[in-house]
C-alpha positions in Angstrom: -28.5 49.3 106.6 -25.1 50.4 105.3 -23.5 47.3 106.8 -26.1 45.1 105.0 -25.5 46.9 101.8 -21.8 46.6 102.2 -22.1 42.9 103.0 -24.2 42.4 99.9 -21.7 44.2 97.7 -18.8 42.2 99.1 -20.7 39.0 98.6 -21.6 39.9 95.0 -18.0 40.8 94.4 -16.7 37.6 95.8 -19.2 35.6 93.7 -18.1 37.4 90.6 -14.4 36.7 91.3 -15.2 33.1 92.0 -17.2 32.7 88.7 -14.3 34.2 86.8 -11.9 31.8 88.4 -14.2 28.9 87.5 -14.4 30.1 83.9 -10.6 30.2 83.6 -9.9 26.9 85.4 -12.8 25.0 83.7 -13.6 26.0 80.1 -17.2 25.9 79.1 -18.7 23.1 77.2 -18.9 25.4 74.2 -15.2 25.9 74.2 -14.5 22.2 74.6 -16.9 21.5 71.7 -15.1 24.1 69.6 -11.8 22.6 70.4 -13.1 19.1 69.5 -14.5 20.4 66.3 -11.2 22.1 65.4 -9.4 18.9 66.3 -11.7 16.7 64.1 -11.4 19.2 61.3 -7.6 19.2 61.4 -7.7 15.4 61.5 -10.2 15.3 58.6 -8.0 17.6 56.6 -5.0 15.5 57.3 -6.8 12.4 56.4 -8.1 13.9 53.2 -4.7 15.2 52.3 -3.2 11.7 52.9 -5.9 10.1 50.8 -5.3 12.7 48.0 -1.5 12.0 48.2 -2.2 8.2 48.1 -4.5 8.6 45.2 -2.1 10.8 43.3 0.7 8.3 44.0 -1.5 5.4 42.8 -2.5 7.3 39.7 1.2 8.1 39.0 2.1 4.5 39.4 -0.8 3.5 37.1 0.3 6.0 34.5 3.9 4.8 34.8 2.8 1.2 34.3 0.5 2.1 31.4 3.3 4.0 29.7 5.6 1.0 30.1 2.9 -1.4 28.8 2.1 1.0 25.9 5.8 1.4 25.0 6.2 -2.4 25.0 3.1 -2.8 22.9 4.3 -0.2 20.4 7.7 -1.9 20.2 6.1 -5.3 19.7 3.7 -4.0 17.0 6.6 -2.3 15.2 8.6 -5.5 15.2 5.6 -7.6 14.0 4.8 -5.1 11.2 8.5 -5.0 10.2 8.7 -8.8 10.0 5.3 -9.0 8.2 6.5 -6.4 5.7 9.7 -8.3 5.0 7.9 -11.6 4.5 5.3 -9.9 2.2 8.1 -8.3 0.2 9.8 -11.7 -0.2 6.5 -13.3 -1.2 6.0 -10.6 -3.9 9.6 -11.1 -5.0 9.1 -14.8 -5.4 5.8 -14.4 -7.3 7.5 -11.7 -9.5 10.5 -13.8 -10.3 9.1 -17.3 -10.6 5.4 -17.0 -11.4 5.0 -13.7 -13.3 8.6 -13.2 -14.4 9.2 -11.1 -17.4 9.6 -13.1 -20.6 12.7 -12.9 -22.7 11.6 -11.9 -26.1 15.0 -11.5 -27.6 15.6 -13.9 -30.5 14.3 -15.1 -33.9 10.5 -15.4 -34.4 8.5 -16.8 -37.3 5.4 -14.7 -37.8 2.2 -15.3 -39.7 -0.4 -12.5 -40.3 -3.7 -13.7 -41.7 -6.0 -11.1 -43.3 -9.6 -11.3 -42.1 -10.7 -7.8 -43.3 -9.5 -5.7 -46.2 -10.6 -3.3 -48.9 -9.0 -5.4 -51.6 -10.9 -8.7 -51.9 -8.0 -10.6 -53.6 -6.1 -10.4 -50.3 -9.0 -11.7 -48.1 -8.0 -14.8 -46.2 -4.4 -14.7 -47.4 -1.5 -15.0 -45.0 2.0 -13.4 -45.0 4.9 -15.0 -43.3 7.8 -13.1 -41.8 11.1 -13.9 -40.2 11.7 -11.4 -37.4 14.6 -10.7 -35.0 13.7 -8.9 -31.7 16.0 -7.3 -29.2 14.5 -6.6 -25.7 16.0 -4.1 -23.3 13.8 -3.9 -20.3 10.4 -3.0 -21.6 11.6 -1.5 -24.8 11.6 -3.7 -28.0 13.4 -3.1 -31.2 14.1 -5.4 -34.2 14.4 -6.0 -37.9 12.8 -8.6 -40.2 11.8 -9.6 -43.7 8.9 -11.0 -45.6 9.4 -14.6 -46.7 6.1 -16.0 -48.0 2.6 -15.2 -49.2 0.1 -18.0 -48.6 -3.4 -18.5 -50.1 -6.5 -18.7 -48.1 -6.3 -22.5 -48.1 -2.8 -22.4 -46.8 -1.0 -23.3 -50.0 2.0 -21.4 -51.1 1.2 -18.3 -53.2 4.7 -16.8 -53.5 8.1 -17.3 -51.8 10.4 -14.4 -51.8 14.0 -15.1 -52.7 16.6 -13.6 -50.3 17.5 -10.8 -52.7 13.9 -9.7 -53.1 12.7 -10.0 -49.5 10.9 -6.9 -48.1 12.7 -5.5 -45.1 11.0 -4.5 -41.8 11.9 -2.1 -39.1 10.3 -2.8 -35.7 9.9 -0.9 -32.4 7.7 -1.7 -29.5 6.8 -1.8 -25.8 6.5 -4.7 -23.4 3.6 -4.2 -21.0 4.2 -6.4 -18.0 1.0 -7.2 -16.0 0.6 -9.3 -12.8 -3.1 -9.9 -12.5 -3.7 -10.5 -16.2 -1.5 -11.6 -19.1 1.2 -9.3 -20.3 1.0 -7.5 -23.7 3.5 -6.7 -26.4 2.8 -3.7 -28.7 4.7 -3.4 -31.9 4.9 -0.9 -34.8 6.3 -2.4 -38.0 7.5 -0.3 -40.9 7.6 -2.2 -44.2 9.4 -1.0 -47.3 7.2 -2.5 -50.0 8.0 -2.5 -53.7 5.3 0.1 -54.4 5.2 2.1 -51.2 6.0 2.0 -47.5 3.3 0.7 -45.1 2.9 0.6 -41.4 1.5 -2.3 -39.3 0.4 -2.1 -35.6 0.4 -5.4 -33.7 -1.0 -6.2 -30.3 0.1 -9.6 -28.9 -0.8 -11.4 -25.7 2.1 -13.1 -23.9 1.1 -16.5 -22.3 2.0 -17.0 -18.6 3.6 -20.4 -19.1 4.3 -20.8 -22.8 7.5 -18.7 -23.5 7.8 -19.4 -27.2 4.4 -18.4 -28.5 2.4 -15.2 -28.8 -1.0 -14.5 -30.4 -2.8 -11.3 -31.2 -4.2 -9.0 -33.9 -2.8 -6.6 -36.4 -4.0 -3.6 -38.4 -2.1 -2.4 -41.5 -2.1 0.5 -44.0 -1.3 -2.1 -46.7 -4.7 -2.6 -48.5 -6.4 -1.3 -45.2 -6.1 -4.8 -43.9 -6.5 -6.3 -40.4 -6.5 -9.8 -39.0 -4.8 -12.2 -36.7 -1.1 -12.5 -35.9 0.7 -15.7 -34.6 4.3 -15.7 -33.4 6.5 -18.7 -32.8 10.1 -18.4 -31.4 12.9 -20.4 -32.9 15.4 -22.1 -30.5 
C-alpha cells in the first residue's frame, strides 16, 4: 500500500515537473496572443505617429506655400494700387490744369449793372457802366474802379461821367473754384457816391470755356436796387 502511494506521489510529482517544463519551453496561446497584440499595438502606434508626422509636415509645407503665395499677392496688389493711384492722380492733375483750370481774372473789365428791382421808380430799368481793374492772388480778389455812364431803360445814354467827376469804387472778393459745376466769383463793392457811400454785393458765374465773360446778379444799398450784372474783359 505504501509502495503504491509512493509510486503515485512520485508519478504526480514527475507530471507536475513536466508540465512546468512544457509551460516554460512552449508559451501558451494566450501569451502568444498577448505578444501579438502588443506587437500590433506598437506597430499601429508607430504607423499613427508616422502618419501624424507626415500630415504635420504636409500642413507645414502647405502653410509655407500659402504664406509665400499670400506675400506675393499682397506685393502685387500693393504695386497695382500704387500704379493705379499715380495714374489717377495724373488724370486729376490733367483735368484740373486743362479742363477746369482756374481762370485768370486779373485785368480790366467793363461792367454793366441793370436794375430790375428798386424802391425808386425813376431808376427802374436803368443801367450803370463801370470800368474796373481786378487783381487776383489765388482765390482772393481785390480791385478798384469808377463809374463811367448811366444808361436809360432803352439803352440810350443818360449821363456820361467826365474823368474828374467819376465815382470811385473799392473792391474785394473771393474766387470759389468748383469742379463739378461752374465756378463762382463773389465781390463786395464800396462806392463813394456824391450823396453817400453805398455797398453792392455781386455774385458772378464763371464760364468753363469763355475766359473773358462773366454774368450774375447784384444787390445794392443804393436805392435798395437789385438786378443783373454783365462783365466783359478787355484785352
